[in-house]
C-alpha positions as a Markdown table, in Angstrom:
| # | Residue | x | y | z |
|---|---|---|---|---|
| 1 | Met | -15.8 | -18.4 | 20.1 |
| 2 | Phe | -13.8 | -16.3 | 17.7 |
| 3 | Asp | -12.8 | -17.5 | 14.2 |
| 4 | Ile | -9.4 | -15.9 | 14.4 |
| 5 | Val | -7.4 | -14.2 | 17.2 |
| 6 | Leu | -3.9 | -12.6 | 16.4 |
| 7 | Lys | -2.1 | -11.8 | 19.5 |
| 8 | Asn | 1.4 | -10.5 | 20.8 |
| 9 | Gly | 1.7 | -7.8 | 18.1 |
| 10 | Tyr | 2.6 | -4.4 | 17.7 |
| 11 | Ile | -0.7 | -3.2 | 16.4 |
| 12 | Leu | -0.6 | 0.1 | 14.4 |
| 13 | Thr | -4.3 | 0.7 | 13.9 |
| 14 | Met | -4.1 | 3.9 | 11.6 |
| 15 | Asp | -7.4 | 5.2 | 13.1 |
| 16 | Glu | -7.6 | 9.0 | 13.4 |
| 17 | Asn | -5.7 | 9.0 | 16.5 |
| 18 | Phe | -2.8 | 7.0 | 15.5 |
| 19 | Thr | -3.7 | 4.5 | 18.2 |
| 20 | Glu | -1.1 | 1.9 | 19.0 |
| 21 | Tyr | -1.3 | -1.3 | 21.1 |
| 22 | Lys | 2.3 | -2.4 | 21.7 |
| 23 | Asn | 1.5 | -5.9 | 23.1 |
| 24 | Gly | -1.9 | -6.2 | 21.4 |
| 25 | Tyr | -4.4 | -8.5 | 19.9 |
| 26 | Ile | -7.1 | -8.7 | 17.3 |
| 27 | Ala | -10.0 | -10.8 | 17.6 |
| 28 | Ile | -12.1 | -11.6 | 14.2 |
| 29 | Lys | -15.6 | -13.2 | 13.8 |
| 30 | Asp | -17.6 | -13.4 | 10.6 |
| 31 | Gly | -15.0 | -11.5 | 8.7 |
| 32 | Lys | -15.1 | -8.5 | 10.9 |
| 33 | Ile | -12.9 | -7.1 | 13.8 |
| 34 | Val | -14.8 | -7.5 | 17.0 |
| 35 | Glu | -11.9 | -6.7 | 19.4 |
| 36 | Val | -8.8 | -5.1 | 19.3 |
| 37 | Gly | -6.7 | -4.1 | 22.4 |
| 38 | Glu | -4.1 | -5.0 | 24.7 |
| 39 | Gly | -3.7 | -7.2 | 28.1 |
| 40 | Lys | -5.8 | -10.0 | 27.3 |
| 41 | Glu | -4.2 | -13.6 | 27.6 |
| 42 | Glu | -6.8 | -16.1 | 27.3 |
| 43 | Phe | -8.8 | -16.5 | 24.0 |
| 44 | Gln | -11.3 | -19.0 | 22.5 |
| 45 | Ala | -10.7 | -19.1 | 18.9 |
| 46 | Lys | -10.7 | -21.6 | 16.0 |
| 47 | Glu | -7.3 | -20.5 | 15.3 |
| 48 | Ile | -4.8 | -18.4 | 17.4 |
| 49 | Ile | -1.7 | -16.7 | 15.5 |
| 50 | Asp | 0.9 | -15.6 | 17.6 |
| 51 | Leu | 2.6 | -12.7 | 15.8 |
| 52 | Asn | 5.9 | -12.9 | 18.1 |
| 53 | Ser | 6.2 | -9.2 | 18.4 |
| 54 | Asn | 5.7 | -8.4 | 14.7 |
| 55 | Val | 4.0 | -5.2 | 13.5 |
| 56 | Val | 0.5 | -5.4 | 12.3 |
| 57 | Ile | -1.1 | -2.7 | 10.1 |
| 58 | Pro | -4.4 | -2.3 | 8.0 |
| 59 | Gly | -4.7 | -4.1 | 4.8 |
| 60 | Leu | -2.8 | -2.0 | 2.2 |
| 61 | Ile | -5.0 | -0.2 | -0.6 |
| 62 | Asn | -3.6 | 0.4 | -4.0 |
| 63 | Thr | -5.9 | 3.3 | -5.5 |
| 64 | His | -4.6 | 3.2 | -8.9 |
| 65 | Thr | -3.5 | 0.2 | -11.4 |
| 66 | His | -4.1 | -1.6 | -14.5 |
| 67 | Ala | -3.8 | -5.2 | -13.0 |
| 68 | Ala | -3.7 | -7.1 | -16.4 |
| 69 | Met | -0.6 | -5.1 | -17.5 |
| 70 | Thr | 1.6 | -7.3 | -15.7 |
| 71 | Leu | 2.0 | -9.2 | -18.9 |
| 72 | Leu | 3.5 | -6.2 | -20.4 |
| 73 | Arg | 5.8 | -5.7 | -17.5 |
| 74 | Gly | 8.8 | -3.9 | -18.9 |
| 75 | Tyr | 7.5 | -3.9 | -22.6 |
| 76 | Gly | 8.7 | -0.6 | -24.5 |
| 77 | Ser | 10.4 | 0.8 | -21.5 |
| 78 | Asp | 12.4 | 4.3 | -21.7 |
| 79 | Asn | 10.1 | 5.8 | -24.1 |
| 80 | Pro | 8.2 | 8.9 | -23.8 |
| 81 | Leu | 4.3 | 8.3 | -23.0 |
| 82 | Lys | 3.0 | 9.1 | -26.2 |
| 83 | Val | 5.5 | 6.8 | -28.0 |
| 84 | Trp | 5.0 | 4.1 | -25.3 |
| 85 | Leu | 1.4 | 4.2 | -25.5 |
| 86 | Glu | 0.7 | 4.6 | -29.3 |
| 87 | Gln | 3.9 | 2.3 | -30.8 |
| 88 | Tyr | 4.1 | -0.6 | -27.8 |
| 89 | Ile | 1.1 | -0.8 | -25.5 |
| 90 | Trp | -2.0 | 0.1 | -27.6 |
| 91 | Pro | -0.8 | -2.3 | -30.7 |
| 92 | Val | -0.3 | -5.2 | -28.3 |
| 93 | Glu | -3.5 | -4.6 | -26.5 |
| 94 | Gly | -5.3 | -4.2 | -29.8 |
| 95 | Lys | -3.8 | -7.7 | -30.7 |
| 96 | Tyr | -4.2 | -9.8 | -27.6 |
| 97 | Val | -6.4 | -7.9 | -25.0 |
| 98 | Ser | -9.3 | -10.5 | -24.2 |
| 99 | Tyr | -11.1 | -12.4 | -21.2 |
| 100 | Glu | -7.9 | -14.7 | -21.3 |
| 101 | Phe | -5.1 | -12.0 | -21.6 |
| 102 | Val | -6.7 | -9.9 | -18.5 |
| 103 | Lys | -7.6 | -13.3 | -16.4 |
| 104 | Asp | -4.0 | -14.3 | -16.9 |
| 105 | Gly | -2.5 | -10.9 | -16.0 |
| 106 | Thr | -4.8 | -10.1 | -13.2 |
| 107 | Asp | -4.0 | -13.7 | -11.5 |
| 108 | Leu | -0.4 | -12.8 | -11.7 |
| 109 | Ala | -0.9 | -9.3 | -10.3 |
| 110 | Cys | -3.4 | -10.6 | -7.5 |
| 111 | Tyr | -0.5 | -13.2 | -6.5 |
| 112 | Glu | 2.1 | -10.0 | -6.5 |
| 113 | Met | -0.3 | -8.0 | -4.6 |
| 114 | Ile | -1.1 | -10.5 | -1.7 |
| 115 | Arg | 2.7 | -11.3 | -1.6 |
| 116 | Asn | 3.0 | -7.3 | -0.8 |
| 117 | Gly | 0.3 | -6.8 | 1.8 |
| 118 | Ile | -2.2 | -5.2 | -0.8 |
| 119 | Thr | -5.8 | -6.4 | 0.4 |
| 120 | Cys | -7.6 | -4.1 | -2.3 |
| 121 | Phe | -6.8 | -2.3 | -5.4 |
| 122 | Val | -8.4 | 0.3 | -7.7 |
| 123 | Asp | -8.5 | -1.0 | -11.4 |
| 124 | Met | -9.0 | 0.5 | -14.8 |
| 125 | Tyr | -8.8 | -1.8 | -17.8 |
| 126 | Phe | -10.8 | -3.9 | -20.1 |
| 127 | Tyr | -12.9 | -7.1 | -19.5 |
| 128 | Glu | -13.2 | -6.3 | -15.7 |
| 129 | Asn | -15.5 | -9.4 | -15.5 |
| 130 | Ala | -12.2 | -11.4 | -15.8 |
| 131 | Val | -10.6 | -9.2 | -13.0 |
| 132 | Ala | -13.6 | -9.8 | -10.9 |
| 133 | Asp | -13.3 | -13.8 | -11.3 |
| 134 | Ser | -9.6 | -13.4 | -10.3 |
| 135 | Ile | -10.1 | -11.3 | -7.5 |
| 136 | Lys | -13.0 | -13.9 | -6.2 |
| 137 | Glu | -10.3 | -16.7 | -6.6 |
| 138 | Ala | -7.5 | -14.8 | -4.8 |
| 139 | Gly | -9.9 | -13.8 | -2.0 |
| 140 | Leu | -8.9 | -9.9 | -2.5 |
| 141 | Lys | -11.2 | -6.9 | -2.9 |
| 142 | Gly | -11.4 | -4.4 | -5.7 |
| 143 | Val | -12.7 | -1.4 | -7.2 |
| 144 | Leu | -13.2 | -2.3 | -10.7 |
| 145 | Thr | -13.5 | 0.2 | -13.7 |
| 146 | Thr | -13.6 | -0.5 | -17.4 |
| 147 | Gly | -11.7 | 2.4 | -19.4 |
| 148 | Ile | -14.3 | 4.2 | -21.4 |
| 149 | Leu | -12.8 | 6.3 | -24.3 |
| 150 | Asp | -14.1 | 8.1 | -27.1 |
| 151 | Phe | -12.4 | 5.7 | -29.9 |
| 152 | Pro | -12.9 | 1.9 | -30.3 |
| 153 | Thr | -11.2 | -0.2 | -27.3 |
| 154 | Pro | -11.1 | -3.9 | -26.4 |
| 155 | Gly | -13.9 | -3.3 | -24.1 |
| 156 | Ala | -16.5 | -1.4 | -26.4 |
| 157 | Lys | -16.7 | 0.0 | -29.7 |
| 158 | Thr | -18.0 | 3.5 | -28.6 |
| 159 | Pro | -18.2 | 5.3 | -25.3 |
| 160 | Glu | -21.9 | 4.9 | -25.1 |
| 161 | Glu | -21.6 | 1.2 | -25.2 |
| 162 | Gly | -18.8 | 1.3 | -22.6 |
| 163 | Ile | -21.1 | 3.0 | -20.5 |
| 164 | Glu | -23.9 | 0.7 | -21.0 |
| 165 | Lys | -21.5 | -2.1 | -20.2 |
| 166 | Thr | -20.6 | -0.3 | -16.8 |
| 167 | Lys | -24.1 | -0.1 | -16.0 |
| 168 | Asp | -24.6 | -3.8 | -16.6 |
| 169 | Phe | -21.2 | -4.3 | -14.6 |
| 170 | Ile | -22.5 | -2.4 | -11.8 |
| 171 | Asn | -25.8 | -4.1 | -11.4 |
| 172 | Gln | -24.1 | -7.5 | -11.4 |
| 173 | Tyr | -21.7 | -6.6 | -8.5 |
| 174 | Lys | -23.8 | -3.9 | -6.7 |
| 175 | Asn | -24.0 | -6.0 | -3.6 |
| 176 | Asp | -20.8 | -8.1 | -3.7 |
| 177 | Asn | -18.5 | -8.0 | -0.7 |
| 178 | Asn | -15.4 | -7.9 | -2.5 |
| 179 | Ile | -16.1 | -6.4 | -5.8 |
| 180 | Phe | -16.9 | -2.6 | -5.7 |
| 181 | Pro | -18.0 | -1.6 | -9.1 |
| 182 | Ala | -17.3 | 2.0 | -10.4 |
| 183 | Ile | -17.0 | 3.9 | -13.5 |
| 184 | Gly | -13.8 | 4.9 | -15.3 |
| 185 | Pro | -13.7 | 7.6 | -18.2 |
| 186 | His | -10.2 | 7.4 | -19.3 |
| 187 | Ala | -9.3 | 10.9 | -19.2 |
| 188 | Pro | -10.1 | 14.3 | -20.3 |
| 189 | Tyr | -7.9 | 14.3 | -23.6 |
| 190 | Thr | -9.4 | 11.0 | -24.6 |
| 191 | Cys | -13.2 | 11.5 | -23.6 |
| 192 | Ser | -15.3 | 14.2 | -24.8 |
| 193 | Pro | -17.3 | 16.4 | -22.3 |
| 194 | Lys | -20.4 | 14.8 | -23.3 |
| 195 | Thr | -18.8 | 11.2 | -22.5 |
| 196 | Leu | -17.5 | 12.8 | -19.1 |
| 197 | Ile | -20.9 | 14.1 | -18.1 |
| 198 | Lys | -22.8 | 10.7 | -19.1 |
| 199 | Ala | -20.3 | 9.1 | -16.9 |
| 200 | Met | -20.7 | 11.4 | -14.0 |
| 201 | Glu | -24.5 | 10.9 | -14.4 |
| 202 | Val | -24.0 | 7.2 | -13.9 |
| 203 | Ala | -21.6 | 7.5 | -10.9 |
| 204 | Ile | -24.3 | 9.7 | -9.2 |
| 205 | Asp | -27.4 | 7.5 | -10.2 |
| 206 | Tyr | -25.7 | 4.3 | -9.4 |
| 207 | Asn | -23.6 | 5.7 | -6.1 |
| 208 | Val | -20.4 | 4.7 | -7.5 |
| 209 | Leu | -16.7 | 6.1 | -7.8 |
| 210 | Tyr | -15.8 | 8.0 | -10.7 |
| 211 | His | -12.1 | 7.1 | -11.8 |
| 212 | Ile | -10.1 | 9.1 | -14.4 |
| 213 | His | -6.6 | 9.9 | -15.4 |
| 214 | Val | -6.0 | 13.9 | -15.0 |
| 215 | Ala | -3.3 | 16.3 | -15.6 |
| 216 | Glu | -0.7 | 13.3 | -16.0 |
| 217 | Thr | 1.6 | 15.0 | -18.2 |
| 218 | Ile | 2.4 | 18.7 | -19.7 |
| 219 | Thr | 1.1 | 17.3 | -23.3 |
| 220 | Glu | -2.1 | 16.8 | -21.8 |
| 221 | Val | -2.5 | 20.0 | -20.1 |
| 222 | Glu | -1.7 | 21.9 | -23.4 |
| 223 | Asp | -3.9 | 19.7 | -25.2 |
| 224 | Ile | -6.9 | 20.5 | -23.1 |
| 225 | Lys | -6.0 | 24.4 | -23.0 |
| 226 | Asn | -5.8 | 24.1 | -26.9 |
| 227 | Arg | -9.2 | 22.4 | -27.1 |
| 228 | Tyr | -11.2 | 24.1 | -24.5 |
| 229 | Gly | -9.2 | 27.2 | -23.4 |
| 230 | Thr | -8.3 | 26.0 | -20.0 |
| 231 | Thr | -6.7 | 23.7 | -17.9 |
| 232 | Pro | -7.7 | 19.8 | -17.1 |
| 233 | Val | -8.9 | 20.5 | -13.4 |
| 234 | Lys | -11.0 | 23.5 | -14.3 |
| 235 | His | -12.2 | 21.8 | -17.4 |
| 236 | Leu | -13.7 | 19.2 | -15.5 |
| 237 | Asn | -15.3 | 21.8 | -13.1 |
| 238 | Asn | -16.6 | 23.8 | -15.9 |
| 239 | Ile | -18.6 | 20.8 | -17.4 |
| 240 | Gly | -19.7 | 19.9 | -13.9 |
| 241 | Val | -17.9 | 16.4 | -13.1 |
| 242 | Leu | -15.8 | 17.7 | -10.4 |
| 243 | Asn | -17.0 | 16.3 | -7.1 |
| 244 | Glu | -16.5 | 14.2 | -4.0 |
| 245 | Arg | -17.1 | 10.9 | -6.2 |
| 246 | Val | -13.7 | 11.7 | -8.3 |
| 247 | Leu | -10.6 | 9.6 | -7.9 |
| 248 | Ala | -8.3 | 11.3 | -9.9 |
| 249 | Ala | -5.3 | 9.4 | -10.8 |
| 250 | His | -1.8 | 11.1 | -11.2 |
| 251 | Met | -2.7 | 14.9 | -10.9 |
| 252 | Val | 0.9 | 15.9 | -11.5 |
| 253 | His | 0.1 | 19.3 | -13.1 |
| 254 | Pro | -2.5 | 21.2 | -11.3 |
| 255 | Thr | -1.9 | 24.8 | -10.7 |
| 256 | Glu | -2.3 | 26.6 | -7.4 |
| 257 | Glu | -5.7 | 27.8 | -8.2 |
| 258 | Glu | -6.7 | 24.2 | -9.3 |
| 259 | Ile | -5.4 | 22.9 | -5.9 |
| 260 | Glu | -7.7 | 25.1 | -4.3 |
| 261 | Leu | -10.6 | 23.8 | -6.6 |
| 262 | Leu | -9.7 | 20.2 | -5.7 |
| 263 | Ala | -9.8 | 21.0 | -1.8 |
| 264 | Glu | -13.1 | 22.7 | -2.2 |
| 265 | Lys | -14.9 | 20.0 | -4.3 |
| 266 | Asn | -13.2 | 16.9 | -2.0 |
| 267 | Val | -11.7 | 15.4 | -5.1 |
| 268 | Lys | -9.6 | 12.3 | -3.9 |
| 269 | Ile | -6.0 | 11.8 | -5.5 |
| 270 | Ala | -4.1 | 8.7 | -6.4 |
| 271 | His | -0.6 | 9.6 | -6.4 |
| 272 | Cys | 1.9 | 7.3 | -8.6 |
| 273 | Pro | 5.3 | 8.7 | -8.0 |
| 274 | Glu | 7.3 | 6.0 | -9.5 |
| 275 | Ser | 5.2 | 5.7 | -12.9 |
| 276 | Asn | 5.5 | 9.5 | -13.2 |
| 277 | Leu | 9.1 | 9.5 | -12.6 |
| 278 | Lys | 9.8 | 6.4 | -15.1 |
| 279 | Leu | 7.6 | 8.2 | -17.8 |
| 280 | Ala | 9.4 | 11.6 | -17.2 |
| 281 | Ser | 5.7 | 13.0 | -16.4 |
| 282 | Gly | 7.0 | 15.1 | -13.6 |
| 283 | Ile | 6.5 | 15.3 | -9.8 |
| 284 | Ala | 3.1 | 16.1 | -8.3 |
| 285 | Pro | 2.7 | 18.7 | -5.8 |
| 286 | Val | 1.5 | 16.5 | -3.3 |
| 287 | Pro | 2.7 | 18.4 | -0.1 |
| 288 | Lys | 0.8 | 21.3 | -1.3 |
| 289 | Met | -2.2 | 19.4 | -1.9 |
| 290 | Val | -2.1 | 18.0 | 1.5 |
| 291 | Glu | -1.5 | 21.1 | 3.1 |
| 292 | Lys | -4.7 | 22.4 | 1.5 |
| 293 | Gly | -6.6 | 19.4 | 2.8 |
| 294 | Val | -7.0 | 17.2 | -0.5 |
| 295 | Thr | -7.2 | 13.7 | 0.3 |
| 296 | Val | -4.1 | 12.0 | -1.3 |
| 297 | Ser | -3.8 | 8.3 | -1.4 |
| 298 | Ile | -1.1 | 6.1 | -3.5 |
| 299 | Gly | -1.2 | 3.9 | -6.4 |
| 300 | Thr | 1.4 | 1.8 | -8.0 |
| 301 | Asp | -0.1 | 2.2 | -11.7 |
| 302 | Gly | 0.2 | -0.6 | -14.0 |
| 303 | Thr | 3.4 | -2.7 | -14.0 |
| 304 | Ala | 4.1 | -1.6 | -17.5 |
| 305 | Ser | 5.1 | 1.7 | -16.3 |
| 306 | Asn | 6.2 | 0.8 | -12.7 |
| 307 | Asp | 7.2 | -2.2 | -12.6 |
| 308 | Asp | 6.0 | -3.6 | -9.7 |
| 309 | Leu | 2.9 | -3.8 | -7.4 |
| 310 | Asp | 4.9 | -2.9 | -4.0 |
| 311 | Leu | 3.1 | -0.6 | -2.3 |
| 312 | Ile | 5.2 | -0.1 | 0.5 |
| 313 | Ala | 8.2 | 0.6 | -1.8 |
| 314 | Glu | 5.7 | 3.1 | -3.7 |
| 315 | Ala | 5.0 | 4.7 | -0.3 |
| 316 | Ser | 9.0 | 5.1 | 0.5 |
| 317 | Thr | 9.5 | 6.8 | -3.0 |
| 318 | Ala | 6.8 | 9.1 | -2.5 |
| 319 | Ala | 8.3 | 10.1 | 1.1 |
| 320 | Lys | 12.0 | 10.6 | -0.2 |
| 321 | Leu | 10.9 | 12.2 | -3.4 |
| 322 | His | 9.0 | 14.8 | -2.1 |
| 323 | Lys | 11.5 | 15.9 | 0.6 |
| 324 | Gly | 14.2 | 16.0 | -1.7 |
| 325 | Tyr | 12.3 | 18.0 | -4.4 |
| 326 | Asn | 11.0 | 20.2 | -1.6 |
| 327 | Leu | 14.5 | 20.5 | 0.2 |
| 328 | Asn | 12.5 | 19.9 | 3.4 |
| 329 | Pro | 13.0 | 16.7 | 5.4 |
| 330 | Thr | 10.1 | 17.4 | 7.4 |
| 331 | Val | 7.6 | 16.8 | 4.1 |
| 332 | Leu | 5.4 | 13.9 | 4.3 |
| 333 | Pro | 6.7 | 12.2 | 7.5 |
| 334 | Ala | 6.3 | 8.4 | 7.6 |
| 335 | Lys | 3.3 | 8.3 | 9.8 |
| 336 | Gln | 1.4 | 10.5 | 7.1 |
| 337 | Val | 2.6 | 8.4 | 4.2 |
| 338 | Leu | 1.4 | 5.0 | 5.7 |
| 339 | Ala | -1.9 | 6.7 | 6.3 |
| 340 | Met | -1.9 | 7.5 | 2.5 |
| 341 | Ile | -1.8 | 3.8 | 1.7 |
| 342 | Thr | -4.3 | 2.7 | 4.6 |
| 343 | Arg | -6.7 | 5.3 | 5.8 |
| 344 | Gln | -6.6 | 8.1 | 3.2 |
| 345 | Ala | -6.8 | 5.2 | 0.6 |
| 346 | Ala | -9.9 | 3.9 | 2.1 |
| 347 | Lys | -11.5 | 7.5 | 2.3 |
| 348 | Ala | -10.1 | 7.9 | -1.5 |
| 349 | Ile | -12.2 | 5.1 | -2.7 |
| 350 | Leu | -15.2 | 6.1 | -0.4 |
| 351 | Lys | -14.9 | 2.9 | 1.7 |
| 352 | Tyr | -13.3 | 4.2 | 4.8 |
| 353 | Asp | -16.6 | 2.7 | 6.9 |
| 354 | Arg | -15.5 | -0.8 | 6.0 |
| 355 | Met | -11.5 | -0.5 | 5.7 |
| 356 | Gly | -8.2 | 1.5 | 6.1 |
| 357 | Ser | -8.0 | 1.2 | 9.7 |
| 358 | Ile | -8.2 | -1.6 | 12.5 |
| 359 | Glu | -11.2 | -0.6 | 14.5 |
| 360 | Val | -14.0 | -2.9 | 15.8 |
| 361 | Gly | -16.8 | -3.2 | 13.0 |
| 362 | Lys | -14.5 | -2.8 | 10.2 |
| 363 | Asp | -13.7 | -5.6 | 7.9 |
| 364 | Ala | -10.8 | -7.9 | 8.8 |
| 365 | Asp | -8.5 | -6.7 | 6.3 |
| 366 | Ile | -5.0 | -7.0 | 8.0 |
| 367 | Val | -1.4 | -7.2 | 7.1 |
| 368 | Val | 1.6 | -8.4 | 9.4 |
| 369 | Ile | 5.1 | -7.4 | 8.7 |
| 370 | Asp | 7.6 | -9.4 | 9.9 |
| 371 | Val | 10.2 | -7.1 | 11.8 |
| 372 | Asn | 12.4 | -9.7 | 13.2 |
| 373 | Gln | 14.9 | -9.7 | 10.6 |
| 374 | Pro | 18.3 | -7.5 | 10.5 |
| 375 | His | 17.3 | -4.6 | 7.9 |
| 376 | Leu | 14.1 | -3.9 | 10.4 |
| 377 | Gln | 16.1 | -3.9 | 13.7 |
| 378 | Pro | 16.4 | -2.4 | 16.3 |
| 379 | Leu | 13.0 | -1.0 | 15.8 |
| 380 | Phe | 12.5 | 2.6 | 17.4 |
| 381 | Asp | 9.6 | 3.6 | 15.2 |
| 382 | Pro | 7.4 | 1.1 | 13.4 |
| 383 | Tyr | 6.2 | 3.8 | 10.8 |
| 384 | Thr | 9.5 | 5.0 | 9.9 |
| 385 | Gln | 10.8 | 1.4 | 9.9 |
| 386 | Ile | 8.0 | 0.2 | 7.5 |
| 387 | Ile | 8.3 | 3.5 | 5.1 |
| 388 | Tyr | 11.9 | 3.6 | 5.0 |
| 389 | Ser | 13.4 | 0.1 | 5.7 |
| 390 | Ala | 10.8 | -2.2 | 4.7 |
| 391 | Lys | 9.7 | -3.9 | 1.3 |
| 392 | Gly | 6.6 | -5.8 | 0.5 |
| 393 | Ser | 8.6 | -9.3 | 0.5 |
| 394 | Asp | 8.6 | -8.5 | 4.5 |
| 395 | Val | 4.9 | -8.9 | 4.6 |
| 396 | Asp | 4.5 | -12.0 | 6.5 |
| 397 | Thr | 0.5 | -12.8 | 6.8 |
| 398 | Val | -2.3 | -11.2 | 5.0 |
| 399 | Ile | -6.0 | -11.6 | 5.9 |
| 400 | Val | -8.9 | -10.2 | 3.9 |
| 401 | Asn | -12.6 | -10.1 | 5.0 |
| 402 | Gly | -11.4 | -12.5 | 8.0 |
| 403 | Lys | -9.7 | -15.0 | 5.7 |
| 404 | Val | -6.0 | -15.9 | 5.7 |
| 405 | Val | -4.9 | -15.3 | 2.2 |
| 406 | Met | -1.1 | -15.6 | 2.9 |
| 407 | Lys | 0.8 | -17.1 | 5.9 |
| 408 | Asn | 4.2 | -17.6 | 6.6 |
| 409 | Lys | 5.2 | -15.5 | 3.3 |
| 410 | Val | 3.3 | -18.5 | 1.5 |
| 411 | Val | 0.5 | -17.2 | -0.6 |
| 412 | Gln | -2.5 | -19.5 | -0.1 |
| 413 | Thr | -5.1 | -18.8 | -2.7 |
| 414 | Val | -3.0 | -18.4 | -6.0 |
| 415 | Asp | -0.8 | -20.9 | -7.3 |
| 416 | Lys | 2.8 | -19.2 | -7.9 |
| 417 | Asp | 4.3 | -21.8 | -10.2 |
| 418 | Lys | 1.1 | -21.8 | -12.5 |
| 419 | Val | 1.0 | -17.9 | -12.8 |
| 420 | Ile | 4.8 | -17.5 | -13.8 |
| 421 | Tyr | 4.2 | -20.4 | -16.4 |
| 422 | Ile | 1.5 | -18.7 | -17.8 |
| 423 | Ala | 3.1 | -15.3 | -17.9 |
| 424 | Lys | 6.1 | -17.0 | -19.8 |
| 425 | Lys | 3.7 | -18.4 | -22.2 |
| 426 | Trp | 2.3 | -15.0 | -23.0 |
| 427 | Arg | 6.0 | -13.3 | -23.4 |
| 428 | Glu | 6.4 | -16.1 | -26.0 |
| 429 | Lys | 3.3 | -15.3 | -27.7 |
| 430 | Ile | 3.9 | -11.6 | -27.7 |
| 431 | Leu | 7.6 | -11.8 | -29.1 |
| 432 | Asn | 6.7 | -14.3 | -31.7 |
| 433 | Ala | 3.8 | -12.3 | -33.3 |
């Protein structure tokens, strides 16, 4: 007796061979995928979902965001990164960021991510215990890191305190099925070598991911050159913190030599094209990195700099941006880009043993896309249709760890009216301060 069977679906497993089942089924038991294939008609299951020939893909993985910043969506837009941070974002955060702010913002983000087919996300912010509570209630998964900086933050007065709090957080959630604690030194320009090294020691000792912003802007590159006489990636390598645990967000301005180094050290990248475009940070050399064998995934970044959590739209932007920028329509084909938000993303967060593809033994993290609508027909190639024609709002059903969190485009685990009401309350509070 299975718990859930999905049948009559066009299944894109996103495994290493891009195996497909055009009239396929997936059987789920105890939160895991126990069968996947085609040609079977009779099932014994507690719930059978007829997919009506819709397309099925693994749950999407957003490899870089700041979930609670949904409450700052659109705030201070159309300014340079430095102005945006120093004159808008940081002052508001300094005043309002608390457990309540982070919990309310992440509840809103969880609704939006479920609606868009995201089943797991990498978060760097403050009060990550609030993020964990939101994730638990929403039924999602998250790689959670508290931003560690060398100056006082809402999370800690000193980097040492930030690191100690991270250790406590790791110990609290190290065996959790949905929460994957990690360590998050903010960036090379906000963390001293001492802080970066101590953070890596924790990553190694506790066997967790090391999440950091790197080479996001030209200003950052020049700052690191002035301080340390070298570029950001080389700086991290020089101090011994460049390895396979590193998930580097943005990586807009690596040199050719640094790309070779990223490949050699098996560093993972979270590419955030829409944020980089909006903040005029630049265009990351993603095709060059991929060509050299670097694992590149895609993140939305926070909604204050994006301004949404639609990973399908983000992937579409990535595919078209790099074709146009490189004057080459064959760069980043749709199939490869879909892999960047599924299989490659799972590798980037060191969880490919559990997620990223639809295979027996993996977590039942599954997304059904409603292709039976005019803008997704006729369906010649499901990969191109998802990347070039679909939107997050085309997601019909979402399953995480074998539990249905959205069905028929209705989120089951987060109250839509409540999160909208609370978001409006925060708007009034911020504007009337």
